[in-house]
C-alpha positions as a Markdown table, in Angstrom:
| # | Residue | x | y | z |
|---|---|---|---|---|
| 1 | Met | 134.0 | 56.4 | 86.1 |
| 2 | Gly | 137.3 | 56.2 | 84.5 |
| 3 | Arg | 136.8 | 52.6 | 83.6 |
| 4 | Leu | 133.5 | 53.3 | 82.0 |
| 5 | Arg | 135.0 | 56.1 | 79.9 |
| 6 | Thr | 137.8 | 53.7 | 78.9 |
| 7 | Arg | 135.3 | 51.1 | 77.6 |
| 8 | Val | 133.4 | 53.6 | 75.6 |
| 9 | Glu | 136.5 | 54.8 | 74.0 |
| 10 | Arg | 137.4 | 51.3 | 73.1 |
| 11 | Leu | 134.1 | 50.8 | 71.5 |
| 12 | Glu | 134.3 | 54.1 | 69.6 |
| 13 | Arg | 137.7 | 52.8 | 68.3 |
| 14 | Ile | 136.1 | 49.6 | 66.8 |
| 15 | Pro | 135.8 | 49.9 | 63.0 |
| 16 | Ser | 132.1 | 50.5 | 61.7 |
| 17 | Gly | 130.0 | 48.3 | 59.2 |
| 18 | Thr | 127.5 | 45.4 | 59.3 |
| 19 | Gly | 128.6 | 42.2 | 60.4 |
| 20 | Pro | 127.6 | 38.9 | 59.0 |
| 21 | Thr | 124.0 | 37.7 | 59.6 |
| 22 | Gly | 123.7 | 35.5 | 62.4 |
| 23 | Pro | 121.9 | 32.2 | 62.1 |
| 24 | Thr | 118.1 | 32.3 | 62.0 |
| 25 | Gly | 116.5 | 31.9 | 65.3 |
| 26 | Pro | 113.9 | 29.3 | 65.9 |
| 27 | Thr | 110.4 | 30.1 | 64.5 |
| 28 | Gly | 108.2 | 31.7 | 67.0 |
| 29 | Pro | 104.7 | 30.3 | 67.6 |
| 30 | Thr | 102.0 | 31.0 | 65.0 |
| 31 | Gly | 100.0 | 33.9 | 65.8 |
| 32 | Pro | 96.1 | 33.8 | 65.8 |
| 33 | Thr | 94.3 | 33.6 | 62.3 |
| 34 | Gly | 93.2 | 36.9 | 61.1 |
| 35 | Ala | 89.6 | 37.7 | 60.3 |
| 36 | Thr | 88.3 | 36.3 | 56.8 |
| 37 | Gly | 88.4 | 39.0 | 54.1 |
| 38 | Ala | 85.3 | 39.9 | 52.1 |
| 39 | Thr | 84.2 | 37.5 | 49.3 |
| 40 | Gly | 85.2 | 38.7 | 45.9 |
| 41 | Pro | 82.8 | 39.0 | 43.0 |
| 42 | Thr | 81.5 | 35.8 | 41.3 |
| 43 | Gly | 83.3 | 35.0 | 38.1 |
| 44 | Ala | 81.6 | 34.4 | 34.8 |
| 45 | Thr | 79.9 | 31.0 | 34.2 |
| 46 | Gly | 81.9 | 28.7 | 32.1 |
| 47 | Ala | 80.6 | 27.1 | 28.8 |
| 48 | Thr | 78.4 | 24.0 | 29.2 |
| 49 | Gly | 80.2 | 20.8 | 28.6 |
| 50 | Pro | 79.0 | 18.1 | 26.1 |
| 51 | Thr | 76.1 | 15.8 | 27.2 |
| 52 | Gly | 77.4 | 12.5 | 28.3 |
| 53 | Ala | 76.2 | 9.2 | 26.8 |
| 54 | Thr | 72.7 | 7.9 | 28.0 |
| 55 | Gly | 73.0 | 5.2 | 30.5 |
| 56 | Ala | 71.4 | 1.7 | 30.0 |
| 57 | Thr | 67.6 | 1.4 | 30.8 |
| 58 | Gly | 67.1 | -0.2 | 34.1 |
| 59 | Ala | 65.0 | -3.5 | 34.5 |
| 60 | Thr | 61.2 | -3.1 | 34.5 |
| 61 | Gly | 59.8 | -3.2 | 37.9 |
| 62 | Pro | 57.1 | -5.7 | 39.0 |
| 63 | Thr | 53.4 | -5.2 | 37.9 |
| 64 | Gly | 51.4 | -3.5 | 40.6 |
| 65 | Ala | 48.4 | -5.2 | 42.0 |
| 66 | Thr | 45.0 | -4.9 | 40.1 |
| 67 | Gly | 42.8 | -2.2 | 41.5 |
| 68 | Pro | 39.2 | -3.0 | 42.5 |
| 69 | Thr | 36.5 | -3.5 | 39.8 |
| 70 | Gly | 34.4 | -0.4 | 39.2 |
| 71 | Pro | 30.6 | -0.4 | 39.4 |
| 72 | Thr | 28.6 | -2.1 | 36.7 |
| 73 | Gly | 27.3 | 0.5 | 34.2 |
| 74 | Ala | 23.7 | 0.9 | 33.2 |
| 75 | Thr | 22.2 | -1.7 | 30.8 |
| 76 | Gly | 22.3 | -0.5 | 27.2 |
| 77 | Pro | 19.3 | -0.4 | 24.9 |
| 78 | Gly | 20.1 | -3.7 | 23.1 |
| 79 | Asn | 19.5 | -4.6 | 19.5 |
| 80 | Ser | 16.8 | -2.2 | 18.3 |
| 81 | Val | 16.6 | -3.5 | 14.7 |
| 82 | Pro | 13.6 | -5.9 | 15.3 |
| 83 | Gln | 11.8 | -3.1 | 17.0 |
| 84 | Val | 12.4 | -0.7 | 14.2 |
| 85 | Ala | 11.3 | -3.3 | 11.6 |
| 86 | Gly | 8.3 | -4.4 | 13.5 |
| 87 | Gly | 6.5 | -1.1 | 13.6 |
| 88 | Ser | 4.5 | 0.6 | 16.4 |
| 89 | Gly | 2.1 | -2.3 | 17.2 |
| 90 | Glu | -0.7 | 0.2 | 17.6 |
| 91 | Asp | -3.4 | -2.2 | 16.4 |
| 92 | Gly | -2.5 | -4.8 | 19.0 |
| 93 | Ala | -2.2 | -8.6 | 18.8 |
| 94 | Ala | -4.1 | -10.5 | 16.1 |
| 95 | Val | -5.0 | -14.2 | 16.1 |
| 96 | Leu | -6.6 | -14.9 | 12.7 |
| 97 | Asn | -8.6 | -18.1 | 13.2 |
| 98 | Gly | -11.7 | -17.6 | 11.1 |
| 99 | Ser | -13.9 | -16.5 | 14.0 |
| 100 | Asn | -12.1 | -13.5 | 15.5 |
| 101 | Thr | -13.0 | -10.2 | 13.9 |
| 102 | Phe | -11.0 | -7.0 | 13.8 |
| 103 | Ser | -11.6 | -3.3 | 12.9 |
| 104 | Phe | -8.8 | -3.3 | 10.5 |
| 105 | Ala | -10.0 | -6.2 | 8.3 |
| 106 | Thr | -13.1 | -7.9 | 7.0 |
| 107 | Leu | -13.8 | -11.7 | 7.3 |
| 108 | Ser | -15.4 | -13.7 | 4.5 |
| 109 | Gly | -16.2 | -17.3 | 4.1 |
| 110 | Gly | -14.9 | -18.1 | 7.6 |
| 111 | Asn | -11.3 | -18.4 | 6.1 |
| 112 | Thr | -10.2 | -15.1 | 4.4 |
| 113 | Tyr | -9.3 | -11.8 | 6.1 |
| 114 | Thr | -8.9 | -8.8 | 3.9 |
| 115 | Leu | -7.2 | -5.6 | 5.2 |
| 116 | Thr | -9.1 | -2.3 | 5.0 |
| 117 | Gln | -6.3 | -0.1 | 6.2 |
| 118 | His | -2.6 | 0.0 | 6.9 |
| 119 | Thr | -2.1 | -2.2 | 9.9 |
| 120 | Ser | 0.6 | -2.5 | 12.6 |
| 121 | Leu | 0.4 | -5.4 | 15.0 |
| 122 | Thr | 2.3 | -6.5 | 18.1 |
| 123 | Thr | 1.9 | -10.2 | 17.3 |
| 124 | Leu | 0.4 | -11.9 | 14.3 |
| 125 | Ser | -0.7 | -15.6 | 14.0 |
| 126 | Ile | -2.7 | -17.0 | 11.1 |
| 127 | Ala | -4.3 | -20.4 | 11.7 |
| 128 | Thr | -3.6 | -23.1 | 9.3 |
| 129 | Gly | -6.2 | -23.0 | 6.5 |
| 130 | Ile | -6.7 | -19.2 | 6.9 |
| 131 | Thr | -5.6 | -16.6 | 4.4 |
| 132 | Leu | -4.8 | -12.9 | 5.0 |
| 133 | Lys | -5.1 | -10.6 | 2.0 |
| 134 | Pro | -3.2 | -7.2 | 2.5 |
| 135 | Asn | -5.2 | -5.9 | -0.6 |
| 136 | Thr | -2.5 | -3.1 | -1.3 |
| 137 | Phe | -2.3 | -2.0 | 2.3 |
| 138 | Met | 0.9 | -2.1 | 4.2 |
| 139 | Leu | 1.2 | -4.8 | 7.0 |
| 140 | Ser | 3.7 | -4.8 | 9.9 |
| 141 | Ala | 4.0 | -6.8 | 13.1 |
| 142 | Gln | 6.6 | -7.0 | 15.8 |
| 143 | Val | 6.4 | -10.8 | 15.8 |
| 144 | Trp | 4.9 | -13.2 | 13.1 |
| 145 | Asp | 4.4 | -16.6 | 14.6 |
| 146 | Cys | 4.6 | -19.3 | 11.8 |
| 147 | Gln | 4.8 | -22.4 | 14.1 |
| 148 | Thr | 2.6 | -25.5 | 14.4 |
| 149 | Gly | -1.1 | -24.6 | 14.0 |
| 150 | Asn | -0.2 | -21.2 | 12.5 |
| 151 | Tyr | 0.6 | -22.2 | 8.9 |
| 152 | Gly | -2.0 | -19.8 | 7.4 |
| 153 | Thr | -0.7 | -17.6 | 4.5 |
| 154 | Ile | -0.4 | -14.0 | 3.5 |
| 155 | Ser | -1.6 | -13.8 | -0.2 |
| 156 | Ala | -2.1 | -11.5 | -3.1 |
| 157 | Ala | -2.2 | -14.4 | -5.5 |
| 158 | Gly | -4.3 | -14.1 | -8.7 |
| 159 | Gly | -7.3 | -16.4 | -8.9 |
| 160 | Val | -7.4 | -19.6 | -10.9 |
| 161 | Gly | -9.2 | -19.5 | -14.3 |
| 162 | Thr | -12.3 | -21.7 | -14.7 |
| 163 | Ser | -12.0 | -24.9 | -16.6 |
| 164 | Pro | -15.4 | -25.3 | -18.4 |
| 165 | Thr | -17.1 | -28.6 | -18.8 |
| 166 | Ser | -19.6 | -27.7 | -21.4 |
| 167 | Thr | -20.0 | -25.2 | -24.2 |
| 168 | Thr | -20.1 | -22.0 | -22.0 |
| 169 | Gly | -16.7 | -20.4 | -21.7 |
| 170 | Gly | -14.9 | -20.4 | -18.4 |
| 171 | Ala | -14.6 | -17.2 | -16.3 |
| 172 | Ala | -11.2 | -15.6 | -15.7 |
| 173 | Gly | -9.6 | -15.7 | -12.3 |
| 174 | Leu | -10.0 | -12.7 | -10.1 |
| 175 | Gln | -7.2 | -10.2 | -9.6 |
| 176 | Gly | -5.1 | -10.7 | -6.5 |
| 177 | Ala | -5.6 | -7.2 | -5.1 |
| 178 | Ser | -8.3 | -4.8 | -6.2 |
| 179 | Ala | -7.8 | -1.8 | -3.9 |
| 180 | Ala | -5.7 | 1.2 | -4.9 |
| 181 | Ala | -4.5 | 2.2 | -1.5 |
| 182 | Tyr | -0.8 | 1.9 | -1.5 |
| 183 | Phe | 1.2 | -0.9 | -3.1 |
| 184 | Ala | 0.8 | -3.0 | -6.2 |
| 185 | Thr | -2.9 | -3.1 | -7.4 |
| 186 | Ala | -3.3 | -6.1 | -9.8 |
| 187 | Gly | -4.2 | -5.7 | -13.4 |
| 188 | Thr | -7.9 | -5.8 | -14.4 |
| 189 | Ser | -9.2 | -9.3 | -14.8 |
| 190 | Ala | -9.5 | -10.5 | -18.4 |
| 191 | Ser | -12.7 | -11.4 | -20.0 |
| 192 | Gly | -13.7 | -15.1 | -20.0 |
| 193 | Gly | -13.2 | -17.8 | -22.6 |
| 194 | Ser | -15.5 | -17.9 | -25.5 |
| 195 | Asn | -18.2 | -20.4 | -26.0 |
| 196 | Gly | -17.9 | -23.6 | -28.1 |
| 197 | Val | -20.2 | -23.4 | -31.1 |
| 198 | Ala | -22.0 | -26.1 | -33.3 |
| 199 | Ser | -21.8 | -24.0 | -36.5 |
| 200 | Gly | -20.0 | -20.9 | -37.6 |
| 201 | Asn | -17.0 | -19.3 | -35.9 |
| 202 | Ser | -16.4 | -19.0 | -32.2 |
| 203 | Ala | -15.8 | -15.6 | -30.8 |
| 204 | Asn | -12.4 | -13.9 | -30.8 |
| 205 | Ile | -10.6 | -13.1 | -27.5 |
| 206 | Ser | -9.5 | -9.5 | -27.2 |
| 207 | Ser | -6.0 | -8.5 | -26.1 |
| 208 | Gly | -5.4 | -7.9 | -22.4 |
| 209 | Thr | -5.1 | -4.5 | -20.7 |
| 210 | Gly | -1.7 | -3.2 | -20.1 |
| 211 | Val | -0.2 | -2.2 | -16.7 |
| 212 | Gly | 2.3 | 0.6 | -16.1 |
| 213 | Ser | 4.8 | 1.4 | -13.4 |
| 214 | Ser | 5.0 | -2.2 | -12.4 |
| 215 | Trp | 7.2 | -4.6 | -10.5 |
| 216 | Gly | 4.9 | -7.5 | -11.6 |
| 217 | Gly | 5.0 | -9.9 | -14.5 |
| 218 | Ala | 2.9 | -10.1 | -17.7 |
| 219 | Gly | 0.2 | -12.7 | -18.2 |
| 220 | Gly | 0.3 | -15.4 | -20.9 |
| 221 | Ala | -1.8 | -15.6 | -23.9 |
| 222 | Gly | -4.7 | -18.1 | -24.0 |
| 223 | Gly | -4.9 | -20.9 | -26.4 |
| 224 | Arg | -7.0 | -21.0 | -29.6 |
| 225 | Gly | -9.8 | -23.5 | -29.8 |
| 226 | Gly | -9.6 | -26.6 | -31.9 |
| 227 | Ala | -11.5 | -26.7 | -35.3 |
| 228 | Gly | -14.4 | -29.1 | -35.9 |
| 229 | Thr | -15.6 | -29.8 | -39.5 |
| 230 | Val | -17.6 | -26.5 | -39.5 |
| 231 | Gly | -16.4 | -22.9 | -38.8 |
| 232 | Thr | -13.2 | -21.4 | -37.6 |
| 233 | Pro | -12.1 | -21.0 | -34.0 |
| 234 | Gly | -11.8 | -17.5 | -32.7 |
| 235 | Thr | -8.4 | -15.9 | -32.6 |
| 236 | Val | -6.9 | -15.0 | -29.2 |
| 237 | Gly | -5.3 | -11.6 | -28.5 |
| 238 | Ala | -2.0 | -11.1 | -26.8 |
| 239 | Ala | -1.8 | -10.6 | -23.0 |
| 240 | Gly | -1.5 | -7.0 | -21.9 |
| 241 | Thr | 2.0 | -5.5 | -21.8 |
| 242 | Val | 3.6 | -4.6 | -18.5 |
| 243 | Thr | 5.7 | -1.5 | -18.4 |
| 244 | Arg | 8.2 | -1.9 | -15.5 |
| 245 | Ile | 10.3 | 0.5 | -13.6 |
| 246 | Ser | 13.5 | -0.5 | -11.9 |
| 247 | Ala | 13.6 | -0.8 | -8.2 |
| 248 | Val | 16.4 | 0.9 | -6.2 |
| 249 | Ser | 18.4 | -1.4 | -4.0 |
| 250 | Gly | 17.8 | -2.6 | -0.4 |
| 251 | Ala | 15.6 | -0.7 | 2.0 |
| 252 | Phe | 15.7 | 2.4 | -0.2 |
| 253 | Ser | 13.0 | 0.7 | -2.4 |
| 254 | Arg | 10.5 | 1.7 | 0.3 |
| 255 | Leu | 11.4 | 5.3 | -0.2 |
| 256 | Gln | 10.9 | 4.8 | -3.9 |
| 257 | Thr | 7.3 | 3.6 | -3.4 |
| 258 | Asp | 6.5 | 6.1 | -0.6 |
| 259 | Gly | 7.9 | 9.1 | -2.5 |
| 260 | Phe | 7.3 | 8.5 | -6.2 |
| 261 | Gly | 3.9 | 7.0 | -6.4 |
| 262 | Arg | 2.3 | 3.6 | -6.1 |
| 263 | Ile | 3.9 | 0.6 | -7.7 |
| 264 | Gln | 1.6 | -1.5 | -9.8 |
| 265 | Gly | 1.0 | -5.3 | -9.8 |
| 266 | Ala | 1.0 | -7.9 | -12.6 |
| 267 | Gly | -1.0 | -8.3 | -15.6 |
| 268 | Pro | -3.6 | -11.0 | -16.3 |
| 269 | Gly | -3.5 | -13.7 | -19.0 |
| 270 | Thr | -6.0 | -13.8 | -21.8 |
| 271 | Ser | -8.6 | -16.6 | -21.9 |
| 272 | Gly | -9.0 | -19.4 | -24.5 |
| 273 | Ser | -11.4 | -19.3 | -27.5 |
| 274 | Gly | -14.0 | -22.0 | -28.0 |
| 275 | Gly | -13.7 | -24.9 | -30.3 |
| 276 | Thr | -16.0 | -25.2 | -33.3 |
| 277 | Gly | -18.5 | -28.0 | -34.1 |
| 278 | Asp | -19.7 | -30.2 | -36.9 |
| 279 | Gly | -22.9 | -28.4 | -37.7 |
| 280 | Thr | -24.9 | -30.4 | -35.1 |
| 281 | Arg | -22.6 | -30.7 | -32.0 |
| 282 | Asn | -20.8 | -27.9 | -30.2 |
| 283 | Gly | -17.1 | -27.6 | -29.8 |
| 284 | Gly | -15.6 | -27.3 | -26.3 |
| 285 | Ala | -15.6 | -24.0 | -24.6 |
| 286 | Gly | -12.5 | -21.9 | -24.1 |
| 287 | Ala | -11.1 | -21.7 | -20.5 |
| 288 | Gly | -10.7 | -18.7 | -18.4 |
| 289 | Ala | -7.4 | -16.9 | -17.9 |
| 290 | Gly | -5.5 | -16.8 | -14.7 |
| 291 | Gly | -5.9 | -13.7 | -12.6 |
| 292 | Ala | -3.1 | -11.1 | -12.2 |
| 293 | Ala | -1.4 | -11.1 | -8.9 |
| 294 | Gly | -1.3 | -8.1 | -6.6 |
| 295 | Gly | 1.6 | -7.1 | -4.4 |
| 296 | Val | 2.5 | -7.2 | -0.7 |
| 297 | Asp | 4.6 | -4.9 | 1.4 |
| 298 | Leu | 5.5 | -6.5 | 4.6 |
| 299 | Ser | 7.6 | -5.5 | 7.6 |
| 300 | Phe | 8.3 | -7.7 | 10.6 |
| 301 | Gly | 10.5 | -7.5 | 13.7 |
| 302 | Glu | 10.9 | -11.2 | 14.0 |
| 303 | Ile | 9.6 | -14.2 | 12.0 |
| 304 | Ile | 9.4 | -17.4 | 14.0 |
| 305 | Thr | 9.2 | -20.8 | 12.2 |
| 306 | Asp | 9.6 | -24.5 | 13.1 |
| 307 | Gly | 10.5 | -27.7 | 11.3 |
| 308 | Gly | 7.0 | -28.0 | 9.8 |
| 309 | Thr | 6.6 | -24.5 | 8.5 |
| 310 | Pro | 5.6 | -24.9 | 4.7 |
| 311 | Ser | 6.7 | -23.2 | 1.5 |
| 312 | Gly | 4.6 | -20.4 | 0.2 |
| 313 | Met | 3.8 | -18.7 | 3.4 |
| 314 | Val | 3.9 | -15.4 | 1.4 |
| 315 | Asn | 2.3 | -15.9 | -1.9 |
| 316 | Cys | 2.1 | -13.4 | -4.9 |
| 317 | Ser | 1.8 | -16.0 | -7.7 |
| 318 | Gly | -0.3 | -15.4 | -10.8 |
| 319 | Gly | -3.5 | -17.4 | -11.2 |
| 320 | Val | -3.2 | -20.7 | -13.2 |
| 321 | Gly | -5.1 | -20.8 | -16.4 |
| 322 | Gly | -8.1 | -23.1 | -16.8 |
| 323 | Asn | -8.1 | -26.1 | -19.1 |
| 324 | Gly | -10.2 | -26.0 | -22.3 |
| 325 | Ala | -13.4 | -28.2 | -22.5 |
| 326 | Asn | -13.4 | -31.6 | -24.0 |
| 327 | Phe | -17.1 | -31.2 | -24.8 |
| 328 | Gly | -18.5 | -33.3 | -27.5 |
| 329 | Val | -21.0 | -36.0 | -28.1 |
| 330 | Ala | -19.5 | -39.4 | -29.1 |
| 331 | Gly | -19.6 | -39.8 | -32.8 |
| 332 | Gly | -19.2 | -36.1 | -33.3 |
| 333 | Asn | -16.4 | -34.2 | -35.0 |
| 334 | Thr | -15.8 | -31.2 | -32.7 |
| 335 | Gly | -12.8 | -29.2 | -31.6 |
| 336 | Gly | -11.7 | -28.8 | -28.0 |
| 337 | Gly | -11.6 | -25.5 | -26.3 |
| 338 | Gly | -8.4 | -23.4 | -25.9 |
| 339 | Gly | -6.6 | -23.2 | -22.5 |
| 340 | Gly | -6.5 | -20.1 | -20.5 |
| 341 | Gly | -3.3 | -18.0 | -20.2 |
| 342 | Gly | -1.5 | -17.9 | -16.9 |
| 343 | Gly | -1.6 | -14.7 | -14.8 |
| 344 | Gly | 1.5 | -12.7 | -14.0 |
| 345 | Gly | 3.3 | -12.9 | -10.6 |
| 346 | Gly | 3.2 | -9.8 | -8.5 |
| 347 | Pro | 5.8 | -7.9 | -6.5 |
| 348 | Leu | 6.7 | -9.1 | -3.0 |
| 349 | Arg | 8.7 | -6.9 | -0.6 |
| 350 | Cys | 9.4 | -8.1 | 2.9 |
| 351 | Ile | 11.8 | -6.4 | 5.4 |
| 352 | Tyr | 12.4 | -8.2 | 8.7 |
| 353 | Gly | 14.6 | -7.6 | 11.8 |
| 354 | Lys | 15.5 | -11.3 | 12.5 |
| 355 | His | 14.4 | -14.9 | 11.9 |
| 356 | Thr | 14.2 | -17.4 | 14.6 |
| 357 | Gly | 13.7 | -21.2 | 14.0 |
| 358 | Ala | 14.1 | -23.6 | 11.1 |
| 359 | Ala | 15.0 | -22.4 | 7.6 |
| 360 | Val | 12.2 | -22.6 | 5.1 |
| 361 | Thr | 12.5 | -23.4 | 1.4 |
| 362 | Asp | 10.6 | -21.2 | -0.9 |
| 363 | Phe | 8.9 | -19.2 | 2.0 |
| 364 | Phe | 8.3 | -16.3 | -0.4 |
| 365 | Val | 6.7 | -17.1 | -3.9 |
| 366 | Ala | 5.9 | -14.8 | -6.8 |
| 367 | Ser | 5.8 | -17.1 | -9.8 |
| 368 | Gly | 3.7 | -16.8 | -12.9 |
| 369 | Gly | 0.7 | -19.0 | -13.2 |
| 370 | Ala | 0.8 | -22.0 | -15.5 |
| 371 | Gly | -1.0 | -21.9 | -18.9 |
| 372 | Gly | -4.0 | -24.2 | -19.2 |
| 373 | Asn | -4.2 | -27.2 | -21.5 |
| 374 | Gly | -6.4 | -27.4 | -24.6 |
| 375 | Gly | -9.5 | -29.6 | -24.6 |
| 376 | Thr | -9.5 | -32.8 | -26.4 |
| 377 | Gly | -11.2 | -32.9 | -29.8 |
| 378 | Gln | -13.9 | -35.5 | -30.8 |
| 379 | Gly | -13.6 | -37.6 | -33.9 |
| 380 | Thr | -11.8 | -35.8 | -36.6 |
| 381 | Gly | -12.0 | -32.5 | -34.6 |
| 382 | Ala | -8.7 | -30.9 | -33.5 |
| 383 | Pro | -7.8 | -30.4 | -29.9 |
| 384 | Gly | -7.6 | -26.9 | -28.4 |
| 385 | Asn | -4.3 | -25.3 | -28.1 |
| 386 | Gly | -2.5 | -24.9 | -24.7 |
| 387 | Ala | -1.8 | -21.5 | -23.3 |
| 388 | Thr | 1.3 | -19.7 | -22.4 |
| 389 | Gly | 2.5 | -19.5 | -18.8 |
| 390 | Gly | 2.5 | -16.2 | -16.9 |
| 391 | Glu | 5.7 | -14.3 | -16.3 |
| 392 | Ser | 6.9 | -14.1 | -12.7 |
| 393 | Gly | 7.0 | -11.0 | -10.4 |
| 394 | Lys | 9.7 | -9.7 | -8.3 |
| 395 | Ile | 10.8 | -10.6 | -4.8 |
| 396 | Leu | 12.8 | -8.3 | -2.5 |
| 397 | Thr | 13.6 | -9.5 | 1.0 |
| 398 | Gly | 16.0 | -8.2 | 3.6 |
| 399 | Asn | 17.2 | -9.4 | 7.1 |
| 400 | Leu | 18.2 | -6.3 | 8.8 |
| 401 | Ser | 20.2 | -8.0 | 11.6 |
| 402 | Thr | 22.4 | -9.9 | 9.1 |
| 403 | Gly | 22.4 | -7.4 | 6.3 |
| 404 | Thr | 21.4 | -10.2 | 3.9 |
| 405 | Trp | 19.2 | -9.1 | 0.9 |
| 406 | His | 17.7 | -11.2 | -1.8 |
| 407 | Asn | 16.5 | -9.8 | -5.1 |
| 408 | Ala | 14.8 | -12.4 | -7.3 |
| 409 | Thr | 13.5 | -11.0 | -10.5 |
| 410 | Tyr | 11.4 | -11.7 | -13.5 |
| 411 | Ala | 11.3 | -15.0 | -15.3 |
| 412 | Ile | 9.5 | -15.6 | -18.6 |
| 413 | Gly | 6.6 | -18.0 | -18.8 |
| 414 | Gly | 6.9 | -21.1 | -20.9 |
| 415 | Ala | 5.4 | -21.5 | -24.3 |
| 416 | Pro | 2.7 | -24.2 | -24.8 |
| 417 | Ser | 3.5 | -27.4 | -26.7 |
| 418 | Gly | 0.5 | -28.4 | -28.8 |
| 419 | Ala | -2.4 | -28.9 | -26.4 |
| 420 | Thr | -0.2 | -28.7 | -23.3 |
| 421 | Gly | 0.1 | -25.4 | -21.6 |
| 422 | Gly | 3.4 | -23.8 | -20.7 |
| 423 | Ala | 4.8 | -23.5 | -17.3 |
| 424 | Gly | 4.7 | -20.2 | -15.3 |
| 425 | Gly | 8.0 | -18.4 | -14.8 |
| 426 | Ser | 9.5 | -19.3 | -11.4 |
| 427 | Cys | 10.4 | -16.8 | -8.7 |
| 428 | Lys | 10.9 | -18.2 | -5.2 |
| 429 | Val | 13.1 | -17.1 | -2.2 |
| 430 | Ala | 13.9 | -19.1 | 1.0 |
| 431 | Leu | 13.7 | -17.8 | 4.5 |
| 432 | Pro | 17.3 | -18.8 | 5.7 |
C-alpha cells in the first residue's frame, strides 16, 4: 500500500505536457467496402463534334445470280395498219374473171365490171384482160392480188376519139366516169368532128364545157381541117377550162373530199374540123376528141405483185384524140381532116397499208391523152392540123406502213407541130 502511494506520488511529480509523437504503427487491414452511394444527376450533353472525313468506297461485290424468267405475256395485236387501210371486207372476196357476177357491179362485154355502189372486199383479183371501173364509187380491199394471171386493171380512163376514114366526122371518146356518186365525175364528152365537104365551108367546132372543183387536167384543142381549092375549113374552139382546187396533204385529202363536196374529174378535148374539097370531091373528116378521164379513190390493206406485174394497173389517163381522115379521090385537090384533141387525165388517189412483192414502174398513171394527127391532103389540098395533147391529172399515193407519200401533179399537154399531134402531159407513179 505504501509502495503504491509512493509510485503515484512519483507520477504526480513528473512534469506535464505532450511528448513527441511516436512512430506510426503499421497500417491495419482494409476494412470492407462501403455501400455504393446514390448516382448523381446526369450532366448536360456536350456540343457535337465536327463530322469526320468520308471513308473510301469499298469494292463492288460480285453480281448476284440471274433470277428465273417470268411467264410470257399475251401476244399483242400486231400491225393494224393494213387492216385499217383495207376496210371492213363486208362485200366478201371477188374474183373478176369475166363470168362471175356480183351484186355490187355490172358486167358488160364479158370483160368490164362497173361498180354500182361503194364496195369493200376481203380479197380482190382481176383476171388479165379484165377491167374494173369504179365509176366514182369508193373501192377498198384488204388484199389486192396483182400476180400472174391477175394483171387486169382498175380504170377511169377516157375513151379514145374515133379516127374517121371517110367524110363523116369521128365520134368523141366517152368520159371515163359518168356517175356522180362520190369522187371525180369526168367532164361531159365533146361533140364529134365535123364532116369533110366538097364545096363550101366545113362546120366549126364549139369550145368545150368547163369543169369546176377539179383535181383533173384540161383537154387539148382539136386541129383545124386542111383547105382544098374550095371553101374554108371550120374553126375549132378551145377545150373547156378546168378550175382546180388545191388538195390538202397526205391522208387528210380524204377528209377534204368527204367533208367539202365531191372532187370533179378532167375535161375533154375538142374534136377536129373537117377539110374542104375541090367542088367535086370531099375533104377528109375531122377526128373525134379524146374523152375526159374520171377519178378513182382506192384503199388497200396490202397490194401483192410479182416480177411480171405490168405498168398502168391503175389508169386514169385521158383519151387519145383520133386522127383526121385522109379522104380524097386520086387526082383531087382536097384537104385532110383535123386531129382530135387529147382528153385530160383524172385524179387518182390510193392509200395502202403495205406492198409485198416486186416494185412496179408506173403502176399508177394519170397522163393526158395525146392529140391526134391531121389527115393528109390530096393534090394541092393542105393536110389537116394536128391537135393539142391533154393535160395530166393528179396522183396521190401513200404507204401507211412506211409513211411514204407521192404527190405527182399536173403536166401540160404538148402543142402540135404541123399535122403531128402533141403529146399528152405525163403523170406516172411507181409502186416501190
